[in-house]
PyMOL commands that place a pseudoatom at each C-alpha (Angstrom):
pseudoatom trace, name=CA, resn=UNK, resi=1, chain=A, elem=C, hetatm=0, pos=[0.000, 0.000, 0.000]
pseudoatom trace, name=CA, resn=UNK, resi=2, chain=A, elem=C, hetatm=0, pos=[1.229, 3.498, -0.850]
pseudoatom trace, name=CA, resn=UNK, resi=3, chain=A, elem=C, hetatm=0, pos=[2.184, 6.064, 1.733]
pseudoatom trace, name=CA, resn=UNK, resi=4, chain=A, elem=C, hetatm=0, pos=[0.124, 9.126, 2.550]
pseudoatom trace, name=CA, resn=UNK, resi=5, chain=A, elem=C, hetatm=0, pos=[1.251, 12.109, 0.485]
pseudoatom trace, name=CA, resn=UNK, resi=6, chain=A, elem=C, hetatm=0, pos=[0.219, 15.677, -0.195]
pseudoatom trace, name=CA, resn=UNK, resi=7, chain=A, elem=C, hetatm=0, pos=[-0.320, 16.254, -3.905]
pseudoatom trace, name=CA, resn=UNK, resi=8, chain=A, elem=C, hetatm=0, pos=[-2.118, 18.449, -6.401]
pseudoatom trace, name=CA, resn=UNK, resi=9, chain=A, elem=C, hetatm=0, pos=[-4.741, 17.054, -8.758]
pseudoatom trace, name=CA, resn=UNK, resi=10, chain=A, elem=C, hetatm=0, pos=[-5.614, 19.199, -11.810]
pseudoatom trace, name=CA, resn=UNK, resi=11, chain=A, elem=C, hetatm=0, pos=[-9.265, 20.220, -11.733]
pseudoatom trace, name=CA, resn=UNK, resi=12, chain=A, elem=C, hetatm=0, pos=[-9.979, 19.946, -15.461]
pseudoatom trace, name=CA, resn=UNK, resi=13, chain=A, elem=C, hetatm=0, pos=[-13.182, 17.944, -15.949]
pseudoatom trace, name=CA, resn=UNK, resi=14, chain=A, elem=C, hetatm=0, pos=[-13.676, 17.416, -12.228]
pseudoatom trace, name=CA, resn=UNK, resi=15, chain=A, elem=C, hetatm=0, pos=[-16.660, 18.892, -10.409]
pseudoatom trace, name=CA, resn=UNK, resi=16, chain=A, elem=C, hetatm=0, pos=[-15.855, 20.474, -7.059]
pseudoatom trace, name=CA, resn=UNK, resi=17, chain=A, elem=C, hetatm=0, pos=[-19.016, 18.937, -5.597]
pseudoatom trace, name=CA, resn=UNK, resi=18, chain=A, elem=C, hetatm=0, pos=[-17.939, 15.430, -6.624]
pseudoatom trace, name=CA, resn=UNK, resi=19, chain=A, elem=C, hetatm=0, pos=[-14.276, 15.691, -5.618]
pseudoatom trace, name=CA, resn=UNK, resi=20, chain=A, elem=C, hetatm=0, pos=[-14.958, 17.236, -2.205]
pseudoatom trace, name=CA, resn=UNK, resi=21, chain=A, elem=C, hetatm=0, pos=[-17.844, 14.883, -1.495]
pseudoatom trace, name=CA, resn=UNK, resi=22, chain=A, elem=C, hetatm=0, pos=[-16.331, 11.610, -2.679]
pseudoatom trace, name=CA, resn=UNK, resi=23, chain=A, elem=C, hetatm=0, pos=[-12.583, 11.725, -1.986]
pseudoatom trace, name=CA, resn=UNK, resi=24, chain=A, elem=C, hetatm=0, pos=[-12.924, 9.791, 1.271]
pseudoatom trace, name=CA, resn=UNK, resi=25, chain=A, elem=C, hetatm=0, pos=[-14.844, 7.065, -0.557]
pseudoatom trace, name=CA, resn=UNK, resi=26, chain=A, elem=C, hetatm=0, pos=[-11.786, 6.572, -2.780]
pseudoatom trace, name=CA, resn=UNK, resi=27, chain=A, elem=C, hetatm=0, pos=[-8.977, 7.212, -0.281]
pseudoatom trace, name=CA, resn=UNK, resi=28, chain=A, elem=C, hetatm=0, pos=[-10.419, 6.443, 3.143]
pseudoatom trace, name=CA, resn=UNK, resi=29, chain=A, elem=C, hetatm=0, pos=[-11.691, 8.492, 6.082]
pseudoatom trace, name=CA, resn=UNK, resi=30, chain=A, elem=C, hetatm=0, pos=[-8.340, 10.111, 6.884]
pseudoatom trace, name=CA, resn=UNK, resi=31, chain=A, elem=C, hetatm=0, pos=[-7.936, 11.673, 3.416]
pseudoatom trace, name=CA, resn=UNK, resi=32, chain=A, elem=C, hetatm=0, pos=[-8.560, 15.388, 2.953]
pseudoatom trace, name=CA, resn=UNK, resi=33, chain=A, elem=C, hetatm=0, pos=[-9.009, 17.621, -0.074]
pseudoatom trace, name=CA, resn=UNK, resi=34, chain=A, elem=C, hetatm=0, pos=[-9.395, 21.331, -0.711]
pseudoatom trace, name=CA, resn=UNK, resi=35, chain=A, elem=C, hetatm=0, pos=[-9.532, 23.551, -3.786]
pseudoatom trace, name=CA, resn=UNK, resi=36, chain=A, elem=C, hetatm=0, pos=[-6.028, 24.742, -4.635]
pseudoatom trace, name=CA, resn=UNK, resi=37, chain=A, elem=C, hetatm=0, pos=[-4.309, 26.676, -7.432]
pseudoatom trace, name=CA, resn=UNK, resi=38, chain=A, elem=C, hetatm=0, pos=[-0.894, 25.442, -8.482]
pseudoatom trace, name=CA, resn=UNK, resi=39, chain=A, elem=C, hetatm=0, pos=[1.162, 27.527, -10.910]
pseudoatom trace, name=CA, resn=UNK, resi=40, chain=A, elem=C, hetatm=0, pos=[-1.983, 29.390, -11.933]
pseudoatom trace, name=CA, resn=UNK, resi=41, chain=A, elem=C, hetatm=0, pos=[-4.068, 26.284, -12.603]
pseudoatom trace, name=CA, resn=UNK, resi=42, chain=A, elem=C, hetatm=0, pos=[-7.122, 25.356, -10.548]
pseudoatom trace, name=CA, resn=UNK, resi=43, chain=A, elem=C, hetatm=0, pos=[-7.257, 21.941, -8.980]
pseudoatom trace, name=CA, resn=UNK, resi=44, chain=A, elem=C, hetatm=0, pos=[-7.267, 20.186, -5.627]
pseudoatom trace, name=CA, resn=UNK, resi=45, chain=A, elem=C, hetatm=0, pos=[-4.686, 19.705, -2.900]
pseudoatom trace, name=CA, resn=UNK, resi=46, chain=A, elem=C, hetatm=0, pos=[-5.097, 16.187, -1.569]
pseudoatom trace, name=CA, resn=UNK, resi=47, chain=A, elem=C, hetatm=0, pos=[-3.594, 14.601, 1.518]
pseudoatom trace, name=CA, resn=UNK, resi=48, chain=A, elem=C, hetatm=0, pos=[-3.879, 10.843, 1.262]
pseudoatom trace, name=CA, resn=UNK, resi=49, chain=A, elem=C, hetatm=0, pos=[-2.636, 7.901, -0.738]
pseudoatom trace, name=CA, resn=UNK, resi=50, chain=A, elem=C, hetatm=0, pos=[-2.239, 8.739, -4.433]
pseudoatom trace, name=CA, resn=UNK, resi=51, chain=A, elem=C, hetatm=0, pos=[-5.318, 8.287, -6.611]
pseudoatom trace, name=CA, resn=UNK, resi=52, chain=A, elem=C, hetatm=0, pos=[-4.975, 5.741, -9.399]
pseudoatom trace, name=CA, resn=UNK, resi=53, chain=A, elem=C, hetatm=0, pos=[-5.781, 6.637, -13.002]
pseudoatom trace, name=CA, resn=UNK, resi=54, chain=A, elem=C, hetatm=0, pos=[-8.930, 4.518, -12.736]
pseudoatom trace, name=CA, resn=UNK, resi=55, chain=A, elem=C, hetatm=0, pos=[-10.066, 6.464, -9.668]
pseudoatom trace, name=CA, resn=UNK, resi=56, chain=A, elem=C, hetatm=0, pos=[-9.435, 9.788, -11.427]
pseudoatom trace, name=CA, resn=UNK, resi=57, chain=A, elem=C, hetatm=0, pos=[-11.395, 8.514, -14.441]
pseudoatom trace, name=CA, resn=UNK, resi=58, chain=A, elem=C, hetatm=0, pos=[-14.245, 7.493, -12.105]
pseudoatom trace, name=CA, resn=UNK, resi=59, chain=A, elem=C, hetatm=0, pos=[-14.263, 10.997, -10.566]
pseudoatom trace, name=CA, resn=UNK, resi=60, chain=A, elem=C, hetatm=0, pos=[-14.378, 12.530, -14.066]
pseudoatom trace, name=CA, resn=UNK, resi=61, chain=A, elem=C, hetatm=0, pos=[-17.270, 10.253, -15.089]
pseudoatom trace, name=CA, resn=UNK, resi=62, chain=A, elem=C, hetatm=0, pos=[-19.174, 11.070, -11.905]
pseudoatom trace, name=CA, resn=UNK, resi=63, chain=A, elem=C, hetatm=0, pos=[-18.481, 14.780, -12.486]
pseudoatom trace, name=CA, resn=UNK, resi=64, chain=A, elem=C, hetatm=0, pos=[-19.867, 14.688, -16.038]
pseudoatom trace, name=CA, resn=UNK, resi=65, chain=A, elem=C, hetatm=0, pos=[-23.023, 12.930, -14.851]
pseudoatom trace, name=CA, resn=UNK, resi=66, chain=A, elem=C, hetatm=0, pos=[-23.443, 15.349, -11.937]
pseudoatom trace, name=CA, resn=UNK, resi=67, chain=A, elem=C, hetatm=0, pos=[-23.008, 18.401, -14.195]
pseudoatom trace, name=CA, resn=UNK, resi=68, chain=A, elem=C, hetatm=0, pos=[-25.443, 16.933, -16.739]
pseudoatom trace, name=CA, resn=UNK, resi=69, chain=A, elem=C, hetatm=0, pos=[-28.075, 16.334, -14.062]
pseudoatom trace, name=CA, resn=UNK, resi=70, chain=A, elem=C, hetatm=0, pos=[-27.591, 19.780, -12.542]
pseudoatom trace, name=CA, resn=UNK, resi=71, chain=A, elem=C, hetatm=0, pos=[-27.830, 21.537, -15.905]
pseudoatom trace, name=CA, resn=UNK, resi=72, chain=A, elem=C, hetatm=0, pos=[-31.063, 19.664, -16.661]
pseudoatom trace, name=CA, resn=UNK, resi=73, chain=A, elem=C, hetatm=0, pos=[-32.419, 20.479, -13.202]
pseudoatom trace, name=CA, resn=UNK, resi=74, chain=A, elem=C, hetatm=0, pos=[-31.584, 24.172, -13.567]
pseudoatom trace, name=CA, resn=UNK, resi=75, chain=A, elem=C, hetatm=0, pos=[-33.185, 24.307, -16.998]
pseudoatom trace, name=CA, resn=UNK, resi=76, chain=A, elem=C, hetatm=0, pos=[-36.289, 22.606, -15.627]
pseudoatom trace, name=CA, resn=UNK, resi=77, chain=A, elem=C, hetatm=0, pos=[-36.045, 19.726, -18.099]
pseudoatom trace, name=CA, resn=UNK, resi=78, chain=A, elem=C, hetatm=0, pos=[-35.340, 16.837, -15.716]
pseudoatom trace, name=CA, resn=UNK, resi=79, chain=A, elem=C, hetatm=0, pos=[-38.664, 15.157, -16.526]
pseudoatom trace, name=CA, resn=UNK, resi=80, chain=A, elem=C, hetatm=0, pos=[-38.606, 16.021, -20.212]
pseudoatom trace, name=CA, resn=UNK, resi=81, chain=A, elem=C, hetatm=0, pos=[-38.844, 12.978, -22.513]
pseudoatom trace, name=CA, resn=UNK, resi=82, chain=A, elem=C, hetatm=0, pos=[-36.625, 14.682, -25.090]
pseudoatom trace, name=CA, resn=UNK, resi=83, chain=A, elem=C, hetatm=0, pos=[-33.900, 15.172, -22.496]
pseudoatom trace, name=CA, resn=UNK, resi=84, chain=A, elem=C, hetatm=0, pos=[-33.942, 11.468, -21.651]
pseudoatom trace, name=CA, resn=UNK, resi=85, chain=A, elem=C, hetatm=0, pos=[-34.016, 10.463, -25.324]
pseudoatom trace, name=CA, resn=UNK, resi=86, chain=A, elem=C, hetatm=0, pos=[-31.135, 12.702, -26.362]
pseudoatom trace, name=CA, resn=UNK, resi=87, chain=A, elem=C, hetatm=0, pos=[-28.911, 11.489, -23.528]
pseudoatom trace, name=CA, resn=UNK, resi=88, chain=A, elem=C, hetatm=0, pos=[-28.672, 8.025, -25.057]
pseudoatom trace, name=CA, resn=UNK, resi=89, chain=A, elem=C, hetatm=0, pos=[-27.556, 9.401, -28.444]
pseudoatom trace, name=CA, resn=UNK, resi=90, chain=A, elem=C, hetatm=0, pos=[-24.877, 11.908, -27.505]
pseudoatom trace, name=CA, resn=UNK, resi=91, chain=A, elem=C, hetatm=0, pos=[-23.461, 13.841, -24.588]
pseudoatom trace, name=CA, resn=UNK, resi=92, chain=A, elem=C, hetatm=0, pos=[-25.639, 16.903, -23.846]
pseudoatom trace, name=CA, resn=UNK, resi=93, chain=A, elem=C, hetatm=0, pos=[-24.161, 20.363, -24.058]
pseudoatom trace, name=CA, resn=UNK, resi=94, chain=A, elem=C, hetatm=0, pos=[-23.513, 21.113, -20.394]
pseudoatom trace, name=CA, resn=UNK, resi=95, chain=A, elem=C, hetatm=0, pos=[-22.885, 24.840, -20.756]
pseudoatom trace, name=CA, resn=UNK, resi=96, chain=A, elem=C, hetatm=0, pos=[-26.354, 25.569, -22.113]
pseudoatom trace, name=CA, resn=UNK, resi=97, chain=A, elem=C, hetatm=0, pos=[-27.627, 29.045, -21.246]
pseudoatom trace, name=CA, resn=UNK, resi=98, chain=A, elem=C, hetatm=0, pos=[-30.121, 28.926, -18.374]
pseudoatom trace, name=CA, resn=UNK, resi=99, chain=A, elem=C, hetatm=0, pos=[-32.506, 31.873, -17.971]
pseudoatom trace, name=CA, resn=UNK, resi=100, chain=A, elem=C, hetatm=0, pos=[-32.473, 33.364, -14.464]
pseudoatom trace, name=CA, resn=UNK, resi=101, chain=A, elem=C, hetatm=0, pos=[-35.569, 35.117, -13.165]
pseudoatom trace, name=CA, resn=UNK, resi=102, chain=A, elem=C, hetatm=0, pos=[-34.884, 38.316, -11.266]
pseudoatom trace, name=CA, resn=UNK, resi=103, chain=A, elem=C, hetatm=0, pos=[-36.275, 38.515, -7.760]
pseudoatom trace, name=CA, resn=UNK, resi=104, chain=A, elem=C, hetatm=0, pos=[-37.874, 41.876, -8.547]
pseudoatom trace, name=CA, resn=UNK, resi=105, chain=A, elem=C, hetatm=0, pos=[-36.625, 43.448, -5.332]
pseudoatom trace, name=CA, resn=UNK, resi=106, chain=A, elem=C, hetatm=0, pos=[-34.475, 46.128, -6.925]
pseudoatom trace, name=CA, resn=UNK, resi=107, chain=A, elem=C, hetatm=0, pos=[-35.195, 46.821, -10.511]
pseudoatom trace, name=CA, resn=UNK, resi=108, chain=A, elem=C, hetatm=0, pos=[-33.717, 50.043, -11.780]
pseudoatom trace, name=CA, resn=UNK, resi=109, chain=A, elem=C, hetatm=0, pos=[-33.876, 51.463, -15.241]
pseudoatom trace, name=CA, resn=UNK, resi=110, chain=A, elem=C, hetatm=0, pos=[-30.486, 51.811, -16.924]
pseudoatom trace, name=CA, resn=UNK, resi=111, chain=A, elem=C, hetatm=0, pos=[-29.043, 55.328, -16.837]
pseudoatom trace, name=CA, resn=UNK, resi=112, chain=A, elem=C, hetatm=0, pos=[-29.671, 57.498, -19.896]
pseudoatom trace, name=CA, resn=UNK, resi=113, chain=A, elem=C, hetatm=0, pos=[-26.843, 57.511, -22.445]
pseudoatom trace, name=CA, resn=UNK, resi=114, chain=A, elem=C, hetatm=0, pos=[-24.345, 60.330, -22.119]
pseudoatom trace, name=CA, resn=UNK, resi=115, chain=A, elem=C, hetatm=0, pos=[-24.188, 62.818, -24.932]
pseudoatom trace, name=CA, resn=UNK, resi=116, chain=A, elem=C, hetatm=0, pos=[-20.732, 63.855, -26.057]
pseudoatom trace, name=CA, resn=UNK, resi=117, chain=A, elem=C, hetatm=0, pos=[-21.194, 67.499, -24.985]
pseudoatom trace, name=CA, resn=UNK, resi=118, chain=A, elem=C, hetatm=0, pos=[-22.453, 66.820, -21.489]
pseudoatom trace, name=CA, resn=UNK, resi=119, chain=A, elem=C, hetatm=0, pos=[-20.357, 63.760, -20.688]
pseudoatom trace, name=CA, resn=UNK, resi=120, chain=A, elem=C, hetatm=0, pos=[-17.577, 65.749, -19.013]
pseudoatom trace, name=CA, resn=UNK, resi=121, chain=A, elem=C, hetatm=0, pos=[-19.907, 67.734, -16.771]
pseudoatom trace, name=CA, resn=UNK, resi=122, chain=A, elem=C, hetatm=0, pos=[-21.883, 64.630, -15.850]
pseudoatom trace, name=CA, resn=UNK, resi=123, chain=A, elem=C, hetatm=0, pos=[-18.675, 62.744, -15.053]
pseudoatom trace, name=CA, resn=UNK, resi=124, chain=A, elem=C, hetatm=0, pos=[-17.601, 65.550, -12.706]
pseudoatom trace, name=CA, resn=UNK, resi=125, chain=A, elem=C, hetatm=0, pos=[-20.908, 65.315, -10.797]
pseudoatom trace, name=CA, resn=UNK, resi=126, chain=A, elem=C, hetatm=0, pos=[-20.735, 61.540, -10.439]
pseudoatom trace, name=CA, resn=UNK, resi=127, chain=A, elem=C, hetatm=0, pos=[-20.458, 60.179, -6.921]
pseudoatom trace, name=CA, resn=UNK, resi=128, chain=A, elem=C, hetatm=0, pos=[-20.021, 56.447, -6.447]
pseudoatom trace, name=CA, resn=UNK, resi=129, chain=A, elem=C, hetatm=0, pos=[-22.721, 54.683, -4.481]
pseudoatom trace, name=CA, resn=UNK, resi=130, chain=A, elem=C, hetatm=0, pos=[-21.576, 53.966, -0.968]
pseudoatom trace, name=CA, resn=UNK, resi=131, chain=A, elem=C, hetatm=0, pos=[-22.204, 50.617, 0.654]
pseudoatom trace, name=CA, resn=UNK, resi=132, chain=A, elem=C, hetatm=0, pos=[-24.171, 50.527, 3.850]
for i in range(1, 132): cmd.bond("trace and resi %d" % i, "trace and resi %d" % (i + 1))
show_as sticks, trace
zoom trace
């Protein structure tokens, strides 16, 4: 059995929800993981025995399925027969645009466009909004 190590796992294709929630299933109850950037790349810092390629592939497969289910849930299509039928034919496009309804609490009209002659005077009168 391998020794416990601290190592970085690249995050490409791995869902944070899956990695953080399932690492102990793969490496045991003493393993720990946290999001970590290494040389400008996002990934995970893991303390535990090294993951095998098969385990990393399993995490990637679980991540794809999780992201697919979440994108369908957010789009409101989880019970759609076309969503179930298209899954068998090809991988769904995960980054589909999902409309977000505004809460309606603070709806403000956009400011009027600045004309070229008054832009300088309006810029001088501008005060940034202060937080409370």
